[in-house]
C-alpha positions as CSV (number, residue, x, y, z in Angstrom):
1,M,-3.0,18.7,13.8
2,H,-0.5,16.4,16.2
3,Y,2.9,16.3,16.2
4,V,4.6,13.0,16.3
5,P,8.0,12.1,16.8
6,Y,9.5,10.3,14.3
7,M,13.2,9.1,14.0
8,G,14.8,12.1,15.9
9,M,12.1,14.6,14.1
10,H,9.0,15.9,14.8
11,V,6.4,15.5,11.9
12,L,2.9,17.3,11.8
13,V,0.3,14.7,11.2
14,P,-3.5,14.9,10.9
15,P,-5.0,12.6,13.6
16,F,-7.2,10.5,10.7
17,I,-4.6,10.2,8.2
18,L,-3.2,6.9,7.3
19,L,-3.4,4.8,10.2
20,T,-7.2,5.7,11.5
21,A,-8.8,6.0,7.9
22,L,-6.9,3.4,6.0
23,C,-6.4,0.7,9.2
24,P,-9.8,1.4,11.5
25,S,-8.4,-1.1,14.3
26,E,-5.5,-2.4,15.5
27,H,-6.7,-5.8,15.0
28,N,-7.6,-5.0,11.3
29,L,-3.7,-3.8,11.6
30,A,-2.3,-6.9,12.9
31,R,-4.1,-9.6,10.6
32,S,-2.6,-7.5,7.7
33,R,0.7,-8.2,8.3
34,V,2.6,-11.5,7.5
35,Y,5.9,-10.5,7.8
36,E,7.1,-6.8,9.3
37,G,11.1,-7.3,9.2
38,A,13.1,-5.1,9.9
39,N,11.6,-2.0,8.9
40,A,14.9,-0.6,7.6
41,R,14.4,0.0,4.0
42,F,10.6,1.7,5.3
43,H,12.1,3.9,7.7
44,R,14.4,5.0,4.7
45,V,11.8,5.3,2.3
46,I,10.2,7.8,5.2
47,A,13.3,9.6,5.6
48,N,13.9,10.1,2.3
49,A,10.1,11.4,1.9
50,L,10.8,13.7,5.0
51,A,13.8,15.4,3.5
52,G,11.5,16.0,0.6
53,K,13.5,13.3,-1.9
54,P,11.3,11.8,-4.3
55,T,8.7,8.4,-3.6
56,K,8.2,6.3,-6.0
57,I,5.0,3.6,-4.6
58,G,4.1,0.4,-6.5
59,V,1.0,-1.2,-5.8
60,L,0.5,-5.3,-6.4
61,G,-2.9,-6.8,-5.9
62,G,-6.1,-7.5,-7.6
63,S,-9.4,-6.2,-8.2
64,V,-9.7,-4.4,-5.0
65,T,-7.0,-2.4,-5.9
66,K,-7.7,-2.1,-9.5
67,G,-10.8,-0.8,-8.4
68,N,-13.0,-2.7,-10.1
69,G,-16.4,-2.1,-9.3
70,L,-16.2,1.5,-8.4
71,R,-18.2,4.0,-10.4
72,H,-15.5,7.0,-10.0
73,N,-12.2,4.5,-9.3
74,H,-10.7,7.8,-9.8
75,L,-12.1,9.5,-7.0
76,E,-12.6,6.1,-4.4
77,N,-10.2,3.5,-5.2
78,W,-8.2,2.8,-2.1
79,T,-4.8,3.2,-3.4
80,V,-6.0,7.3,-4.2
81,K,-7.4,7.9,-0.9
82,F,-3.5,6.5,0.1
83,L,-1.7,8.6,-2.2
84,A,-3.7,11.7,-1.0
85,A,-3.1,11.1,2.7
86,W,0.7,10.4,1.6
87,K,1.1,13.8,0.4
88,V,-0.4,15.1,3.2
89,L,2.4,13.6,5.7
90,F,5.3,14.3,2.8
91,P,4.0,17.7,0.7
92,Q,7.6,18.5,0.3
93,S,8.3,14.8,-1.5
94,E,7.1,14.3,-5.3
95,T,5.2,11.2,-5.0
96,T,4.3,8.6,-8.2
97,L,1.8,6.1,-7.3
98,I,2.0,3.1,-9.9
99,N,-1.4,0.5,-9.4
100,G,-0.3,-2.6,-11.3
101,A,-2.7,-4.5,-9.6
102,V,-4.2,-7.3,-12.0
103,P,-7.8,-8.2,-11.4
104,A,-8.6,-11.7,-10.3
105,T,-5.0,-12.5,-9.5
106,V,-3.2,-15.2,-6.8
107,S,-0.1,-14.1,-5.5
108,D,1.9,-16.9,-6.9
109,Y,1.7,-15.4,-10.5
110,L,2.5,-11.6,-8.9
111,S,5.5,-13.1,-7.4
112,M,6.6,-14.3,-10.6
113,C,5.7,-11.4,-13.0
114,F,5.8,-8.5,-10.4
115,G,8.0,-6.8,-13.1
116,E,5.6,-6.6,-15.4
117,H,3.0,-4.1,-13.5
118,I,5.4,-2.5,-11.4
119,E,8.3,-0.2,-12.3
120,E,11.6,-1.9,-11.2
121,D,13.2,1.4,-9.3
122,V,10.2,1.9,-6.8
123,D,11.2,2.7,-3.0
124,L,7.8,1.0,-1.6
125,V,5.5,-1.8,-2.5
126,I,2.2,-2.3,-1.1
127,L,0.4,-6.2,-1.7
128,E,-2.9,-6.9,-1.1
129,L,-3.7,-10.2,-2.4
130,L,-5.6,-12.2,0.6
131,I,-9.0,-12.1,-1.5
132,N,-8.1,-13.8,-4.2
133,D,-6.0,-16.4,-2.7
134,Q,-8.7,-17.5,-0.4
135,R,-11.0,-18.4,-3.3
136,C,-8.4,-20.5,-5.1
137,A,-7.6,-22.6,-1.6
138,Q,-11.3,-23.2,-0.9
139,S,-11.6,-24.5,-4.8
140,R,-8.8,-26.9,-4.1
141,S,-9.8,-28.1,-1.1
142,I,-13.6,-28.3,-2.5
143,G,-12.4,-30.2,-6.1
144,G,-9.6,-31.9,-4.7
């Protein structure tokens, strides 16, 4: 366990949690970011979780996020692992994760219909959409 400075506080963080377990390399982490923005809202979510306030996380994506093909989806799905890691980092915060993933979905659909799959009052939204968008782009280039 390591104490990591964050927003003027020191947070106890197991070394394998979140960054190393979920983002195995700086290269992969950098490739996963489309736009980071100022991160003010994310900092607010973290500060609230550290203060013990409830946190609601919404996840949108395709079959990878839904867990299709996993034998034990409730144990193996990355969203379950993410929630477990989050709860280790913020044990005092009651955290709810809403998996709004829709298999075989592209970002065009979720950009318009996300409200049908996650609740409006989520504190944090995580998106996983690359695979289906990539397949859609490849089929457009092949089919004309």
